[in-house]
N, C-alpha and C positions, 0 to 999 in steps of 0.2 A: 503491502500500502501506501502511496505516496505521502509524503505532509500532507492534511486542509484542514484547514483552517474557518471555521463559522463562528456565527456570536447573532445573539439576538436580543435584546434588551425588553424586558421585564417589570408589568411598573411595582412596585413594591410595597405589598399587601397582600395579605395573609389563603388568602385569593388565591395570587399565581403562584404557591408552591406548589397546585401537580399541576398545574400545565412545566415549571423547571423539573422537576420527576419524568416530564410527560419528554420534553426533547430532549434532557441525558438521562433517558433511556435505551429512545434509539442512539443516540450518539455511542452510550456503548455499546452499543452493541455490532455500531457500527468499528469499532474496533474489534471485534471477537470478544470483550467480555466477557464474564460468562454467568447465569443471571444469581449468583452471590459478592459475584462481585461491582454487580450495576444496585443490587440490592446499599451495596455500604457504602457506593459514590456518590449514592441519594440521600442518603441518612444524613453523611457528612459535609455536604451541599444542603440539607434545609436544618439543618441545624442552626449555620455559617448564614441561612436566608432571612433565617429568622432574627435571628442575630440580631441584623440587619436592621431589617420592620420596624424589630419591635422598639428598639436601643438606637443606633448608631439612626433614623433619620426621625424616631422620634424627638429627639434631642436639638433637628435644625428646623430652619424656617423654609427651606426651600419647599417650590414648589414643582417637580419634576422629580417627584420622589422612583430613580430607576434604580436597577439589578440587569447591566451589561452579564451574559452569559456570555462566556468564551469558552470556543474548545478548540487545540488541538487533535489532532490524530496523528499518530507513527507509527513505525509497523511495528514499538514492543508495545504502545497503548495508547491511553490519552487522558490529558494537563484536560483540567478543567482552570479556570478563572472564573473569578464570583466578583465582575467589579463595579463600583459603589458610588457617590461625591458627598456621604453620613459623615455625622463626625467623624475623626480619625478613633480609629477605634486598633489597637496593633492584641491579638488575642493571644501572642506569649506570651508578654508583659502579666497575666495575671498566671495566678497559681494554681491548680490542674486539685482537683478532689485528693488526700489522698487512699491506699490502700482501706488505712482506717479510718477515714471521714464515710467508704462508704458501706464499713457495716453495720453504725452506729442510728438507731430511731431516724427516720421524713427528722422529724423535728430535731432534731438537731448534729443535723450536717447545714454544713456552710452553706449560704444560698451561691450558685452560679458557679460555671465550671466543667458543669458536669458535661452541653452542650460543646464545647471545647472538645474535652475529653475524648467521647465518642465520633466528633469528630477528627481528629490523631490516630486515633487508634482504626478509624475499617473505609483508610486512603495508605494507598506505599509510601507516598509526603503529600508534607499539607505547607506553604512556604505562608508569611505575611508579603508582602510593600505595600508603604500611601509612598504615593507615585505622581507627580507629578496633579493634587490632589484631589485624586481619588486613590481608596482601601483596592487594593487584590490579595483577594484568599485565593493561593491555589492547588488544587490538588492532586498532586497524582496519583494513576491506575493502571498495571503491571497489567498486558494479557495471558504472559504466559509466569506462573510461576516461576520461581529464583533461588 
């Protein structure tokens, strides 16, 4: 497969999450991902897109709230970038829940970090950039098991 790049814009609303998942599922199939890897990619993107919608854009007066989903397919798999112009937020600056936190009852757990943990654990690589006034959450899923 030759390298292919494609992007699609979605309104930053919870109603768009299903459309984003559908887009990722179709592109994941094109990349040769199995159902399990597609599910995990969608879970990671869903968690981060939800944070962008509920927290990033909620703190702005931006009228055009958009999440651009940029797909790059290659022989080895798929790279997905969620790009937004919400408040800059580096998810890696936050502390993830510990194993001890996860064993506590829900009411005793610290708030936050679980979605980021799910995102990191469900893709082969997850990075963040803030460039040109845009947040870029970048996921990489390899089509082959190494």
